[in-house]
KETORZA-443874 format. One record per atom (N, C-alpha, C): residue number from 1; residue in three letters; atom name; z, y negated, x negated. Coordinates in nm, 2 decimals, padded with zeros to 4 digits. Layout:
N
<i:NUM&aa:ala&at:CA&w:Z&v:Y&u:X>
...
# end
This chain:
65
<i:1&aa:unk&at:N&w:-06.29&v:-15.92&u:-06.17>
<i:1&aa:unk&at:CA&w:-06.25&v:-15.76&u:-06.18>
<i:1&aa:unk&at:C&w:-06.15&v:-15.77&u:-06.30>
<i:2&aa:unk&at:N&w:-06.04&v:-15.69&u:-06.28>
<i:2&aa:unk&at:CA&w:-05.93&v:-15.69&u:-06.36>
<i:2&aa:unk&at:C&w:-05.97&v:-15.61&u:-06.47>
<i:3&aa:unk&at:N&w:-05.90&v:-15.63&u:-06.57>
<i:3&aa:unk&at:CA&w:-05.92&v:-15.56&u:-06.71>
<i:3&aa:unk&at:C&w:-05.91&v:-15.41&u:-06.72>
<i:4&aa:unk&at:N&w:-05.99&v:-15.34&u:-06.75>
<i:4&aa:unk&at:CA&w:-05.96&v:-15.20&u:-06.76>
<i:4&aa:unk&at:C&w:-05.87&v:-15.13&u:-06.86>
<i:5&aa:unk&at:N&w:-05.79&v:-15.04&u:-06.80>
<i:5&aa:unk&at:CA&w:-05.67&v:-14.97&u:-06.90>
<i:5&aa:unk&at:C&w:-05.74&v:-14.88&u:-07.02>
<i:6&aa:unk&at:N&w:-05.70&v:-14.89&u:-07.13>
<i:6&aa:unk&at:CA&w:-05.71&v:-14.78&u:-07.21>
<i:6&aa:unk&at:C&w:-05.61&v:-14.66&u:-07.20>
<i:7&aa:unk&at:N&w:-05.68&v:-14.53&u:-07.22>
<i:7&aa:unk&at:CA&w:-05.59&v:-14.42&u:-07.21>
<i:7&aa:unk&at:C&w:-05.51&v:-14.41&u:-07.32>
<i:8&aa:unk&at:N&w:-05.38&v:-14.44&u:-07.33>
<i:8&aa:unk&at:CA&w:-05.31&v:-14.47&u:-07.47>
<i:8&aa:unk&at:C&w:-05.32&v:-14.33&u:-07.55>
<i:9&aa:unk&at:N&w:-05.29&v:-14.19&u:-07.50>
<i:9&aa:unk&at:CA&w:-05.31&v:-14.10&u:-07.56>
<i:9&aa:unk&at:C&w:-05.41&v:-14.08&u:-07.65>
<i:10&aa:unk&at:N&w:-05.53&v:-14.11&u:-07.61>
<i:10&aa:unk&at:CA&w:-05.68&v:-14.12&u:-07.67>
<i:10&aa:unk&at:C&w:-05.67&v:-14.20&u:-07.77>
<i:11&aa:unk&at:N&w:-05.61&v:-14.34&u:-07.73>
<i:11&aa:unk&at:CA&w:-05.63&v:-14.44&u:-07.84>
<i:11&aa:unk&at:C&w:-05.58&v:-14.41&u:-07.95>
<i:12&aa:unk&at:N&w:-05.44&v:-14.33&u:-07.95>
<i:12&aa:unk&at:CA&w:-05.37&v:-14.29&u:-08.08>
<i:12&aa:unk&at:C&w:-05.46&v:-14.18&u:-08.14>
<i:13&aa:unk&at:N&w:-05.58&v:-14.09&u:-08.10>
<i:13&aa:unk&at:CA&w:-05.61&v:-14.00&u:-08.17>
<i:13&aa:unk&at:C&w:-05.79&v:-14.02&u:-08.20>
<i:14&aa:unk&at:N&w:-05.83&v:-14.13&u:-08.17>
<i:14&aa:unk&at:CA&w:-05.96&v:-14.14&u:-08.21>
<i:14&aa:unk&at:C&w:-05.96&v:-14.31&u:-08.26>
<i:15&aa:unk&at:N&w:-06.05&v:-14.31&u:-08.36>
<i:15&aa:unk&at:CA&w:-06.08&v:-14.43&u:-08.45>
<i:15&aa:unk&at:C&w:-06.23&v:-14.44&u:-08.42>
<i:16&aa:unk&at:N&w:-06.26&v:-14.58&u:-08.40>
<i:16&aa:unk&at:CA&w:-06.42&v:-14.59&u:-08.45>
<i:16&aa:unk&at:C&w:-06.47&v:-14.63&u:-08.57>
<i:17&aa:unk&at:N&w:-06.59&v:-14.58&u:-08.58>
<i:17&aa:unk&at:CA&w:-06.65&v:-14.60&u:-08.73>
<i:17&aa:unk&at:C&w:-06.72&v:-14.71&u:-08.73>
<i:18&aa:unk&at:N&w:-06.78&v:-14.76&u:-08.81>
<i:18&aa:unk&at:CA&w:-06.85&v:-14.88&u:-08.82>
<i:18&aa:unk&at:C&w:-06.99&v:-14.87&u:-08.77>
<i:19&aa:unk&at:N&w:-07.03&v:-14.72&u:-08.76>
<i:19&aa:unk&at:CA&w:-07.18&v:-14.72&u:-08.67>
<i:19&aa:unk&at:C&w:-07.14&v:-14.69&u:-08.54>
<i:20&aa:unk&at:N&w:-07.02&v:-14.70&u:-08.49>
<i:20&aa:unk&at:CA&w:-06.97&v:-14.69&u:-08.33>
<i:20&aa:unk&at:C&w:-06.96&v:-14.51&u:-08.30>
<i:21&aa:unk&at:N&w:-06.95&v:-14.46&u:-08.39>
<i:21&aa:unk&at:CA&w:-06.94&v:-14.32&u:-08.36>
<i:21&aa:unk&at:C&w:-06.78&v:-14.30&u:-08.36>
<i:22&aa:unk&at:N&w:-06.70&v:-14.19&u:-08.30>
<i:22&aa:unk&at:CA&w:-06.57&v:-14.17&u:-08.26>
<i:22&aa:unk&at:C&w:-06.52&v:-14.06&u:-08.38>
<i:23&aa:unk&at:N&w:-06.42&v:-14.08&u:-08.46>
<i:23&aa:unk&at:CA&w:-06.38&v:-14.04&u:-08.55>
<i:23&aa:unk&at:C&w:-06.24&v:-13.95&u:-08.51>
<i:24&aa:unk&at:N&w:-06.22&v:-13.84&u:-08.53>
<i:24&aa:unk&at:CA&w:-06.13&v:-13.77&u:-08.50>
<i:24&aa:unk&at:C&w:-06.04&v:-13.66&u:-08.63>
<i:25&aa:unk&at:N&w:-05.92&v:-13.64&u:-08.57>
<i:25&aa:unk&at:CA&w:-05.84&v:-13.55&u:-08.69>
<i:25&aa:unk&at:C&w:-05.89&v:-13.41&u:-08.61>
<i:26&aa:unk&at:N&w:-05.87&v:-13.29&u:-08.73>
<i:26&aa:unk&at:CA&w:-05.91&v:-13.14&u:-08.67>
<i:26&aa:unk&at:C&w:-05.79&v:-13.11&u:-08.61>
<i:27&aa:unk&at:N&w:-05.81&v:-12.99&u:-08.54>
<i:27&aa:unk&at:CA&w:-05.68&v:-12.93&u:-08.46>
<i:27&aa:unk&at:C&w:-05.62&v:-12.81&u:-08.53>
<i:28&aa:unk&at:N&w:-05.54&v:-12.73&u:-08.51>
<i:28&aa:unk&at:CA&w:-05.48&v:-12.62&u:-08.56>
<i:28&aa:unk&at:C&w:-05.41&v:-12.64&u:-08.70>
<i:29&aa:unk&at:N&w:-05.34&v:-12.75&u:-08.72>
<i:29&aa:unk&at:CA&w:-05.29&v:-12.78&u:-08.82>
<i:29&aa:unk&at:C&w:-05.13&v:-12.81&u:-08.80>
<i:30&aa:unk&at:N&w:-05.08&v:-12.78&u:-08.71>
<i:30&aa:unk&at:CA&w:-04.94&v:-12.82&u:-08.68>
<i:30&aa:unk&at:C&w:-04.84&v:-12.70&u:-08.71>
<i:31&aa:unk&at:N&w:-04.87&v:-12.58&u:-08.67>
<i:31&aa:unk&at:CA&w:-04.77&v:-12.49&u:-08.68>
<i:31&aa:unk&at:C&w:-04.86&v:-12.34&u:-08.71>
<i:32&aa:unk&at:N&w:-04.77&v:-12.25&u:-08.74>
<i:32&aa:unk&at:CA&w:-04.83&v:-12.10&u:-08.80>
<i:32&aa:unk&at:C&w:-04.92&v:-12.11&u:-08.91>
<i:33&aa:unk&at:N&w:-04.88&v:-12.18&u:-08.99>
<i:33&aa:unk&at:CA&w:-04.94&v:-12.21&u:-09.14>
<i:33&aa:unk&at:C&w:-04.94&v:-12.14&u:-09.21>
<i:34&aa:unk&at:N&w:-04.86&v:-12.02&u:-09.20>
<i:34&aa:unk&at:CA&w:-04.82&v:-11.93&u:-09.34>
<i:34&aa:unk&at:C&w:-04.95&v:-11.82&u:-09.33>
<i:35&aa:unk&at:N&w:-05.01&v:-11.79&u:-09.22>
<i:35&aa:unk&at:CA&w:-05.14&v:-11.69&u:-09.20>
<i:35&aa:unk&at:C&w:-05.27&v:-11.78&u:-09.25>
<i:36&aa:unk&at:N&w:-05.26&v:-11.90&u:-09.26>
<i:36&aa:unk&at:CA&w:-05.39&v:-11.96&u:-09.27>
<i:36&aa:unk&at:C&w:-05.39&v:-11.99&u:-09.43>
<i:37&aa:unk&at:N&w:-05.51&v:-11.97&u:-09.48>
<i:37&aa:unk&at:CA&w:-05.54&v:-11.98&u:-09.63>
<i:37&aa:unk&at:C&w:-05.52&v:-12.14&u:-09.67>
<i:38&aa:unk&at:N&w:-05.50&v:-12.17&u:-09.81>
<i:38&aa:unk&at:CA&w:-05.52&v:-12.26&u:-09.83>
<i:38&aa:unk&at:C&w:-05.61&v:-12.36&u:-09.81>
<i:39&aa:unk&at:N&w:-05.75&v:-12.30&u:-09.86>
<i:39&aa:unk&at:CA&w:-05.88&v:-12.35&u:-09.81>
<i:39&aa:unk&at:C&w:-05.89&v:-12.39&u:-09.67>
<i:40&aa:unk&at:N&w:-05.87&v:-12.33&u:-09.58>
<i:40&aa:unk&at:CA&w:-05.86&v:-12.37&u:-09.45>
<i:40&aa:unk&at:C&w:-05.79&v:-12.47&u:-09.41>
<i:41&aa:unk&at:N&w:-05.65&v:-12.47&u:-09.46>
<i:41&aa:unk&at:CA&w:-05.52&v:-12.58&u:-09.44>
<i:41&aa:unk&at:C&w:-05.63&v:-12.73&u:-09.50>
<i:42&aa:unk&at:N&w:-05.66&v:-12.73&u:-09.60>
<i:42&aa:unk&at:CA&w:-05.73&v:-12.83&u:-09.69>
<i:42&aa:unk&at:C&w:-05.86&v:-12.88&u:-09.61>
<i:43&aa:unk&at:N&w:-05.93&v:-12.79&u:-09.55>
<i:43&aa:unk&at:CA&w:-06.02&v:-12.86&u:-09.47>
<i:43&aa:unk&at:C&w:-05.99&v:-12.91&u:-09.33>
<i:44&aa:unk&at:N&w:-05.86&v:-12.88&u:-09.30>
<i:44&aa:unk&at:CA&w:-05.80&v:-12.91&u:-09.14>
<i:44&aa:unk&at:C&w:-05.77&v:-13.05&u:-09.19>
<i:45&aa:unk&at:N&w:-05.72&v:-13.10&u:-09.30>
<i:45&aa:unk&at:CA&w:-05.67&v:-13.21&u:-09.31>
<i:45&aa:unk&at:C&w:-05.78&v:-13.36&u:-09.32>
<i:46&aa:unk&at:N&w:-05.89&v:-13.29&u:-09.35>
<i:46&aa:unk&at:CA&w:-06.00&v:-13.39&u:-09.33>
<i:46&aa:unk&at:C&w:-06.07&v:-13.43&u:-09.18>
<i:47&aa:unk&at:N&w:-06.07&v:-13.56&u:-09.18>
<i:47&aa:unk&at:CA&w:-06.13&v:-13.60&u:-09.03>
<i:47&aa:unk&at:C&w:-06.27&v:-13.55&u:-09.01>
<i:48&aa:unk&at:N&w:-06.33&v:-13.55&u:-08.88>
<i:48&aa:unk&at:CA&w:-06.44&v:-13.52&u:-08.86>
<i:48&aa:unk&at:C&w:-06.49&v:-13.63&u:-08.73>
<i:49&aa:unk&at:N&w:-06.64&v:-13.63&u:-08.72>
<i:49&aa:unk&at:CA&w:-06.72&v:-13.69&u:-08.59>
<i:49&aa:unk&at:C&w:-06.67&v:-13.64&u:-08.46>
<i:50&aa:unk&at:N&w:-06.63&v:-13.68&u:-08.34>
<i:50&aa:unk&at:CA&w:-06.68&v:-13.62&u:-08.23>
<i:50&aa:unk&at:C&w:-06.79&v:-13.57&u:-08.19>
<i:51&aa:unk&at:N&w:-06.80&v:-13.48&u:-08.13>
<i:51&aa:unk&at:CA&w:-06.91&v:-13.42&u:-08.06>
<i:51&aa:unk&at:C&w:-06.96&v:-13.51&u:-07.99>
<i:52&aa:unk&at:N&w:-07.13&v:-13.53&u:-07.99>
<i:52&aa:unk&at:CA&w:-07.21&v:-13.61&u:-07.90>
<i:52&aa:unk&at:C&w:-07.20&v:-13.57&u:-07.78>
<i:53&aa:unk&at:N&w:-07.15&v:-13.46&u:-07.72>
<i:53&aa:unk&at:CA&w:-07.15&v:-13.44&u:-07.61>
<i:53&aa:unk&at:C&w:-07.02&v:-13.47&u:-07.55>
<i:54&aa:unk&at:N&w:-06.90&v:-13.50&u:-07.60>
<i:54&aa:unk&at:CA&w:-06.77&v:-13.57&u:-07.57>
<i:54&aa:unk&at:C&w:-06.79&v:-13.70&u:-07.60>
<i:55&aa:unk&at:N&w:-06.85&v:-13.77&u:-07.66>
<i:55&aa:unk&at:CA&w:-06.86&v:-13.91&u:-07.70>
<i:55&aa:unk&at:C&w:-06.87&v:-14.00&u:-07.58>
<i:56&aa:unk&at:N&w:-06.96&v:-13.98&u:-07.49>
<i:56&aa:unk&at:CA&w:-06.99&v:-14.07&u:-07.38>
<i:56&aa:unk&at:C&w:-06.86&v:-14.07&u:-07.27>
<i:57&aa:unk&at:N&w:-06.77&v:-13.97&u:-07.27>
<i:57&aa:unk&at:CA&w:-06.64&v:-13.98&u:-07.17>
<i:57&aa:unk&at:C&w:-06.55&v:-14.04&u:-07.30>
<i:58&aa:unk&at:N&w:-06.56&v:-14.01&u:-07.40>
<i:58&aa:unk&at:CA&w:-06.41&v:-14.08&u:-07.46>
<i:58&aa:unk&at:C&w:-06.45&v:-14.21&u:-07.46>
<i:59&aa:unk&at:N&w:-06.57&v:-14.27&u:-07.48>
<i:59&aa:unk&at:CA&w:-06.60&v:-14.40&u:-07.48>
<i:59&aa:unk&at:C&w:-06.56&v:-14.52&u:-07.36>
<i:60&aa:unk&at:N&w:-06.57&v:-14.40&u:-07.25>
<i:60&aa:unk&at:CA&w:-06.51&v:-14.46&u:-07.14>
<i:60&aa:unk&at:C&w:-06.38&v:-14.45&u:-07.10>
<i:61&aa:unk&at:N&w:-06.29&v:-14.38&u:-07.15>
<i:61&aa:unk&at:CA&w:-06.16&v:-14.40&u:-07.13>
<i:61&aa:unk&at:C&w:-06.09&v:-14.48&u:-07.28>
<i:62&aa:unk&at:N&w:-06.19&v:-14.54&u:-07.35>
<i:62&aa:unk&at:CA&w:-06.16&v:-14.60&u:-07.47>
<i:62&aa:unk&at:C&w:-06.22&v:-14.75&u:-07.43>
<i:63&aa:unk&at:N&w:-06.22&v:-14.82&u:-07.34>
<i:63&aa:unk&at:CA&w:-06.31&v:-14.94&u:-07.33>
<i:63&aa:unk&at:C&w:-06.30&v:-15.06&u:-07.42>
<i:64&aa:unk&at:N&w:-06.19&v:-15.07&u:-07.50>
<i:64&aa:unk&at:CA&w:-06.21&v:-15.17&u:-07.60>
<i:64&aa:unk&at:C&w:-06.21&v:-15.13&u:-07.74>
<i:65&aa:unk&at:N&w:-06.19&v:-15.01&u:-07.77>
<i:65&aa:unk&at:CA&w:-06.19&v:-14.95&u:-07.88>
<i:65&aa:unk&at:C&w:-06.31&v:-14.98&u:-07.95>
# end
């Protein structure tokens, strides 16, 4: 059986933690930043764990991550 291809767009957006969870960056930090508060922008800088409902699908398209 041939090797599975990794979805490159997803590979650039997700990293695997030591416990096997998927880490991602938060959305809404790219433009229209003037109306967002400093606290909100500061919190958007931090990474977070992918939701458990989405994790199985993400791991399927990232077979070697």
